[in-house]
N, C-alpha and C positions, 0 to 999 in steps of 0.2 A: 595492775600485771596484765590486762586484757589492753590497756591504751600503750604499754609499753611495747607489746607483742605487736598492734597495730602497727607503730610508728616505726619500729624495726621493720618492718613489710614494706611500708612506702620508702622507706630508704633504702631498700635493696631495691625497690623499683628503679627508685631514682638511678642508684648506679648501675644499675642495667641498662636503662635508656641510653646514658653518657657513655656506657663500653659500646653501645652500638653504634653511637653517634659518631665514637673517633675510628671503628674500622673501615676503614673506606678503602675501595679496591681490593680486598682479598677475596680468592675463592675460595669457600667453605667445602669441602665433601662429606658427603651424610649417604654411604653405600653408593648408589648410582646418581643419586642426584645431589647436584652443586648450587649455590649459590654464591654470586656473584657483586660486591656492591660499588657503585662508582656514583663520583659526587655530582652534582651537578651543574655547580659553578665554582671558580676557584676565589672566589671573590663574593664579597657581601651584592647583590643588586639592589638598588634602590626605583622602585616605580612611583612615581611625581606625580601629582595633576591628579585630575577627579578620574581621567581614564588613563590607563598606560597599559602595556604590554611586555615582554620580555619573552624573547624564545630560545629556551636551552634544548641542549640535545643526548637522547639515548643510543647507545650503541647496540644490537642484539646481533650477534656471532651469526653467518647464517648455519654451520653445524650445533647452534644451540637449540633443542626443543624447550623452548619456553612454556612451563605454565603458570606462572605469574610472574608481576613486574608490580612492587609494591613503591610507593613515594613516602617518602619523610620528608615534610618540610619544615621547614625549622624559621618561624615569621614574625613579625611584630606590625603594627599600623598602628598609626598616631593616634596618640590619648583621644583628639578632638572628634573622631569618629564615630557617626552615626551607626549604630549597631544596625536599628534597624532597616537601615536603607543603602548601606554599602555592600558590597559584594566582591569575593574573587572566586573567578572562571578558569578551570584548567581545561586546556584543547589534546588531545592526542595524535600528530598529523592531520591536524587542519578541525577534528569533531572532538564537539562541545563532551564533556563525559562527569566534570564533579562542579557544583557551586557550594562556597560557604559564605557565609558573614564574618568576617574578622571581630576580634575583642580586641580593643587597642589601651587598654593598662598594662600587658607586660608582653612578656615573650612567648608565644604560642607554639603548639605543637601539632602536629596536623597527621596521621596515617591515611593514605587512601591506594584503593588498589584500582590498577589501569583496568579498563575491559580487556579481555584478550584479543579480540575481534580489531582491534584499533591498531595493534602492532603489527609491524614489517620487520624484515631479515635485513639489517643492516643498521642506516642512521633513522632514526625515528626524534619528532620536533615536537617537546612537551610548549605550550605556550601557557604562559600565565596573563591574564590579563585581571587587572584592578579596578574596581568603579565604588572611589572613595568620597564621600561624603563627611564634610564638617559642620556645614550650615544649611537647614533648608524653611527658612522660614514660610512662614502661611502667605503667600498671595507676593510676596516680593521679588524680585529679581534679584541674584546676587550670583558674583563672579564665577567663574567656571573653572577659573584654573588660579590655586592659590597654593602658597607655599607649605600649608600646615594637610595638603592634600597628597599624604605619603603610607609605601607600605615596602619594609623590609625585606629580604628572604635573604637569609643569612647561607654562609658557606656552608655550615652544617650539613645543609640539608644535602638528602641522598637519595637513589634510588636502588634497591633490594631488588635482584634479579633470580629466582627461580627457576632452574633449567637442571635436564641431563642433555649427556652427548650423545651425538648420536653415532655409529658405529665406529671403528676406529679409520683413518684417509686409507683408501682405496684406486686413489689416484694423482697424479702429483698434484693434480689443482688443488684437488681439498686438501693435500698436504700442505701447500705452500700458505693454505689460510688458517689452518690451524698453527700453522709456525707461529705466525704473527698476529694470533689471537689475543683479545684483551686478556682473557683469566692466564691464557700461556705467558704472556710476558710479566704479567704481575705474580704469578706463584715462580719467576724464574725457572721455567720450563724447557728453556731452549736454549740451542748453542751452536753454532759450528766452530765444526772439527778440522784441524790438519795434524800431520804426521810430527811429531816430536822432529827437530832437526829438521825442517820442513825444505824442497827443495822451491828455486823461485818462482819455478811456475804453477807449483801447489796453492803457496801464498797469493800469487797473482789473479789465480781461479780465484781463489777465496774472497777475495776482498770485491771482485766481479760479481760474486752471488750475493755475497753480504748488503751490495749495493743495492740490491733486487729487492732484499728482506726490508730492507730499512725502508725505502720508500712506500712498503706498504705496513710501515709500524706506525700505528695512527697515536702512540702516544709521545709525548713529548720530555718525558722524563723516565724513561726505562731504553738504553742501549741493548742490542742483540751482542753477547760476547761471543772473542773469538776464542779457542783454547786449544792446547795440544790436546792428542788422543791419547796421551796417560795422565792427562790430571784427573784428579779423584773429585772433581765436582761435576764430571759428566756423569758419573753415575748416578746422581740426581734428578736428572735431566730428563724427561720422556719425551723431547722432540729432537733428535740431534739430524744436523746437515754435515755431510763426512766430505772432505773434497782431499782428494790424494790420489799421485801414479799407485799404478794397481800392483806395482813390486812394493809399494810402501803400505798398501794396507794392510788393515792387523785381519790375521787369521779369521779371527771370526765372521769378520764380515767378509769374506771370500768365500765362506762356505754357504753365507745367507744368499750370493749371487749366484751360486751353483758353476758351471761350464761356459762360460762367456768369451767370445773374441772382443779384444779392445785393444789391437794392434794398431790398428788404426781408425779407432775408432773411438769416438767415448759414450759411456752408458751413463743415464738418469736413471735411478730405480729407489721408489718406493718398497722398503721391508717392515712388515709388524710383527710385532712380539708382546703380545696379550695388550696393554691400553699405551703401548710406547711405540714408538714410530721413529725411523732413521730415514733420510733421504740421499741414496750413495751414488757421488758424483767420483768417477775415475775412468782411466784410459792408461795405458801404456804411452801415448805420444803427447808431450808435453803440449804440443800445438793442438790436439782436440781435447783435452784438459779445459784448459784458458778458451776455448769456444764453447763449449757445457758452461762455463763459467758466466761468458757473457751472455749465454742464452736463458739463466735465472735472471741476470741483470734485467732483462728484458719480460717484466710484467705482465704485458700483453699477450705476451709469447704463452708464457710458465700458464696465465689464465685459459690456455684453451687445450691442456694438454690433459685430457679428460683418461687418461688410462695409466697404469703403475708405470711404467717404463718410456723412455724417450733415448733414441742411437741418436748421437752428431756426427757427422762424416764430413768431407768438404764440402760436401754442395749443401749442406743445413744453412739456409740463410737464417742469422741469428740477431742482426743488426736491427734495433730501433731507427725511426723514419726520422730522417732530417731535422734537426730542431731549426725551426724558422722564426725572430723574430719580428712580429707583426706587425708592421706601423700604423694599420688603423684597426681599432680591437670594436666590437661592435659590444654593448652594454648587453642588450637582452636579444635573443631571436624573436621571439612573438610579441613581447611588451608585455608590460606589468602594471596592475592594479593595485591603489592603497586607498583605503577607505579610512572615513571615520575624521571627526574631527581633531584640531589642535594638532599635537607631532606624530607627523607617520614617517617613518623611513624604509628604503630600499637598496641594500648594499649588495655590489659585485666585486667577485672575486677575480683580480688578474693575475694571470701567471707570467713571469719574468724571469732568464736565467738569474743563479744568484750571483753574478758575476758582475750584474749591468744595474746602471740605476739611470735615473729619468734626467734627461738633458734638456738644456734650454728649449724653448719654442715647442715642447710640447703644449698639449690643447686637450681642450672637452666637450665635447656640445651635447647637451643635452635638450632632446626633445618630447615635450610633454603637452599635456591639456588637462582639462581642471575644470570643476563646476561654477556655474556661474554666479551661485546665490552664496558669495565665503563678503567676508567683512575684508574688501579688498584694499582698507587702512592696514592693514595688519597682518593678511595673508604675505606669505614668501618662498620663496626654496634656497636652499644652499646646497651646496656640494661642498663633500669633505674626501681628504684620501687619509687612509690612516689615521680617522678619525680627527684630523685638522683640515678647520675649513679651509676653502682658499676663495671663495666667493660665494653672493648670494643675486637675489634680481624679487624683486617686490614682482606678486602674482597683481594683474588688470582683468577686468572685464570683459576691454576688446580685443585681449591676448589668450580670452579661455579656453577656446576652441584649436586654436594652434600656437603655441608659445616654443620658445628657445635660449638657451642659455649657454652662452661662450664663452670659456675660460681660456686664458693660458693659465699653465701652472706653474707656481713661484719657483724661483731660481734656488730658493732659500730653504725649498723642503728634500732634505733629503730623505729617498725613496730608490731602495735597492730591492733585487728579488719580488717575491709575490706582494701585493698590494691589495687594498680594498676601497674600492671608490664606494661612498655613500651617496644619496640623493635623500634630503632632508626636506620635508613637505612641514610649516605652518600653516593650516587647514582653519582657518579662525571664523566662526560664524556671527552676524550681528545677534544682538538679543538671545544668547546662547544661552544665558542663566535662564533664560522665561521659558523655554522649550525642551522637550523632553529627546534626550540624546538619542542618535540614532546609528545603526550598525554601518549602514551602505551610504550614508551621507554626513558630510561631502567629499568628495573624491577626488583623485589625480587618476592621472594615465602617462606611461612611461612608455614612448614610441619604440618600436625596433630602430627605427633611425637615428639613436642615439651612438655617437662615437668619439673615442679615445684616441686622439691621434698622438703616437709616440714616436720620440725621438731618444733613445737610448744612448750610452757610454759606457763602456768598459772601466772599472775600478781598476785603477794603476798605483794607487799608492798602497804601500807594504803595512800593513795597521792590522789586526784584529776585529779594529772598525770593520773592515770592508771583506773579512772572512766569510767563504771561504776563496775569494782570490789570494793567490795566482793560483791554487790549484785547480778551478774548474773554468773553463771558457765554452761558453752557450752552453751550459748545462751539462758537460761533458768534462770528464778527468783529462787535464791538461797537462800532458807529459808530466808522469811523475815520476821521481825516482826517490825511493827508500832505501836508505843506507844505515844496515840494522846491526848491531851489535856482535861480537866474534860469537858467542853461545846464547840462543835463546831459551828463556826460561820463559814461565806461567805469564809471568805480567808483562813480559817483552809481547807476549801475541797479544794480552789483553788491552795491550797498547797500541797494537797496530789494528786489531777490532774497533778501538773506540773510535780511532782519527777516520777512519774510512764508513764507519757506520753513519757519522753525520755528514761525512763527503757526500758519500754516497745518497743517504737523502736527499741531496742537494741535487745531483748528478740523475739528469730525467732520462738523458741519450747513455747508451751503453760501449760507444765506440770509442772512448779514450783511452787512454794509454798510463800503465803504472807497470813499472819494473822492479824487483827488487835485487839489490846488491849485498852481501856478507863482504867483511871485513876481508875475505881472501879471494874476495870474486871481483874487484873495485877495477873498471875500465880505466879507459885514458881519459884524462882531465877532458881531452877535446870532446868525446864525448859527452861527458856530464855537463857541456858547456849547455848542451839542447834542452837539458829539463829543471825543471824546480825540483826542488830537492826538499825530502822530510830524513832527517838523519834522528835515530832513537839509540838511546842508552848513553852511559857514562862515560868520563873521561878515560876510565879503569879498563872499561870492556868495548870500547868504540875506539880501535887507533885512527883515524877517519877527523873524528872530532878531538880528539886531544892533537892533532896535527892543526886544528883549527880555532884551539882553545882561545885564541889571541882576539880572535874576531866574535866573540860571543859579546852580549852585553852583562851576562853575569858568566865571569871567568870562573873557574878553579885552580886551588891553589897549587903549589908546582909539585906537591906529591898526589893531587889527582882525591883527596878524602872529603873536600867539602866546595861550596861556592863562597867565593870572597865578597867582600863590600865594594861598593864601587859609587858613581856619583850621585844615585839615585836612591839609594838604599845601603843603611849600616847595616851588617847580619855578625850576629856574634858565632864565634868559631863553632858552637857544640850545635847551633841550630843551622849551619852552612851544612850540617850534615845530613839533615832533616825534612830536606826542602827541596821540591820539582819545581822546574821552571818550564815556561813557552818562550821562543825568541823567535820573532819574525823579523829577519832580513834579506840583503841580498845576497846573490848567490855568490860564492866568491870566485867562481869560473865566469860569469854572464851577467852585464848590467840587463835589468828588466827580467831578468828570474830572480825567483824566490828562494830562500833558505828556511825551513821550519826545524827548530830544534828542540826537540822534546826530551828534556833532559834531569834525571838528577844524580844524587851520591850512587845510588844504588838504583837498580830495576824498580824497585818496589814505589821510588816517589818518580819515575817516568810515567809510571802508569797513574799516579795520584795526580799527577800535571795534563795528563791525556783526559782524565774524567770532565777535565771543563770545558773542553774540543768533543764530547760523545755526543750529546742530547742538544737540542735548541733552551730546554730550563737553565742549562746550565753556561750554555754562551755568552749572554749578558753578562757575567760576572767579568769575562773576559775584552779589554779593550788596549787599544795602543798598542807597541810592540813587544814590550818584554813583561811578564808574568810570575810570578812567584805564587806558589801555594804550599800550604804545610798540612797534617795531618790533623791539626786543631780545626780545618774549616778556617784558615785565614786565606783569604787571595790579594793578593796586592796587584797590580797592573800600572805599567809607568809607558812614558813615549822619550826613548833616547833619540830616534832620528830629528833631524829640525824637519819645520815645514818648509817643504818647495815655496819659492818665491817664484810666482808665474809669472810673464812677462805678457804686457799686453797683447804685444805683435802675434808671441806663438799662440796667447790665448784666444786669439781672433781665428786664425789660421787654422786652429783645433777644430773650432766651432763651426768653419765653415765647413771643414771637411766631413764632420758628421753627418751635417745636413744634406741629404741628396737631392731635397726641392730645392734649397738655394744652389747647389753645384749645377743643376737641370738651368736653374735661370740664369746662371752664369754663363752655361755653354752657350744659350740661347741668345743672350744679350752679345756675344762674341761671335758668333755667328750671324747675326742682323750687322754687327757694326762691319762684318770683313765684306759681308754684300754692299753695303752702302758704299767704301769706300772702292770696292771691285767696279760699283755704279757711276762711281764719281770720275774714275779715272778713264774709265769706257767713252762715258759722255764728255770729258775735256779732250781725249784724242779726237773724237768724231768733230767736235766746233772746228778744232785745230787743221782736219780735213779741209773743210767747207770754206774757213779762211785761207787754206792755200788755195785751194782750187780756183776764188776769185781772183787771188792775186796772179 
C-alpha cells in the first residue's frame, strides 16, 4: 500500500512538472503578486563542440518590481560526456552565477534562481556556455572539435518571473509602457476603441495611434485589437485607448475628463479607476484629433510625456524626423572583441525600410585584427547576411595586425527590410588538444572602420512576398485609401485593426497619409487614382467591391453569397460560403498603384483573412497574390499575375538610375568629354588663324 502511495505521489509530481512546462507566457495573479512565464527559445538549441555558447534574452518590464526570476532548463548532453570534466555555466548580463555538470544518459531538468542583483529593467542576456568533453586519455593529445561533443537545450525551457506591479499609471509615458507590456498583451488586457459608426477622422486618428503602439509591441504573435466602444469585450480589458471626437465620446468618459475646452485643440489624458486605466484622445476638431493620433504614433515623443495629459494645438510639432536611407552604414561605433578558440560570432542589426531591398553592387568591408598564435592553415573569417554566407577569407600571420575583407553582396540574396550581418571567426590553435583552453585566448577584434555600403531599390511587384509594399514607402504610410462596407460591425473594426497593426509596426515615420471612405462617401475616381486601395467587406455589404467583382482573382457568385472556383482552385459551394480571401492586385484606377481586397462572404471571414496580415508570426503563410483561408486553419496561397519579363535594356537603365555613384561618374565623364572637345575646337581655330596669317 505504501509503495502504491509513493508511485501515485511521483506520478502527480511528474504531471505537475509537465503542466508547468506547458504554461508559457501566461500571467498569474495571487493578490498583489504576479507570475509571468516566458519561453527562452522558440526552437531547440544545439551547442556543438568542446566549447560553445548561446545567448538568450529575458525581458523585464520597468513597471515590474521583480522579486525572483527562476530558470527551468530542459536539456540533454551527449551520452559520451565525461561527467567529471564536462560543465555548463550560466551567465546573466555577462556575470557568471551558476555551473553544473551535465548527466548524459537522458533528458535532464534543472531549476535555478538568478541572483536579483544581476537583473536590470528591460532586456537581460542569459548566456549558456558549454564545455563538453567526451575523451580525455592520459598523456595523449586528442582533437578538440568532435561531432559527439554536443548539448541540446530544449524549447520547453522557460523563465518564471515573480513580480508586483508598481502603482497605476500616472503619466502618459507610464501608461504607454503598460499598454504594450508583455503581461498586458498575453493576458489580452489592452484594446484601442473608437465610437460605433466611427467618423472617418476617428478611424484615421486611431490607426495613427495604433501604429505607435504596434512599434513597441515586442511580441511577434499578438496584435493589439481595434474595437467599437459598445463591444462587450472591452469590459474585460483593463487598459484602453479611446479615440473619439468629443461629440461621440460616451458620457462616462466625458465625466472623467471634467470641463475641458477642446474646440480648437486636442486632449490626450490618462484616467485611472482602481487598477484599470484609459488613455482618452479627443477633440471637437477632426484635424486636431488626427494630429493627436500622429503624436501617439511618434513614440519618441510619447516616451517624453511624464505628465498625465498633453494638449495638442496647431503649433504642436508631432512629426517624426525625416527617414533617410543611409548608403554607408557603420557596423560598430567603438569596435567589438571576440575571445576564445574555435567558432566565434558577432552579429549586427541593420535597419532598412520594409519596402526596400538590397540592390546590385552593395558591398561590405570588414576591418579587423587577430592574435598571431593561430593555426593559420585552418583559421578563417566568414561574413553572413541573415545566416546566409556570402564569402570567407583565410587568416594569415602577415595580416594579423591589420586585415580587411571586402565583399560584394550577391545579386541572388533576396533581402528586404531589416536584416542581420554576422562576422563569424574560426580561431584555431595548433596542438589545441594538448593545451588547457583559455577564456581570453585567442582573440579577434572588429574595428570601427568596418562599413556596409548599401544600394537599395523599391519593391515594385504586387506580391505578398513583398508586403507591406505598396502600402509603405520609405517607412511611412504610402497614400492609403480604405474603402469600408456600408455598415461596420465588430469584425470589420478588428479587420482594420489587424491590417494597420502590422503596417504600423513597419512604419517608422508618422507622416504618411491614410484616408477612410464609407460606401456613401466615395470621392470621384480621379481622386482615388492617387491612392493605394484597401477594400474591406463582402460582395453584399460593400457596393464598391460589388462593382469590381469581375477584377477579383476569387470572384463572387452572381447572388454574392459565395466565392466561386477559378483556374487555380476548385471551391465547393458550401465551402465557398465559409472562407476568407486576401487578394493583391493593380488599382482599377491607375497603373503602378495597388489594391488589397480583404473579403469573405460575411465580415467574420474578412476578419479571419486579416489575421494573416496582423502579426509577423502569421505573415509567413502569405505569398503570391491570392490567398484563401478557412476556420479550420487551412491556408492556400497562389500567384495569378504572370511574372513580368524584364528587358535587358530597361534593366540596365534602371540599375544605372539607382546608382548615384555611377550617375556621378557618367556626369564627370561627360563633362570631361565636353572639355576635351571644346579644347580641340579652340586649338584648331588657333592653328587656322596662324596658318591664315602666314599666308
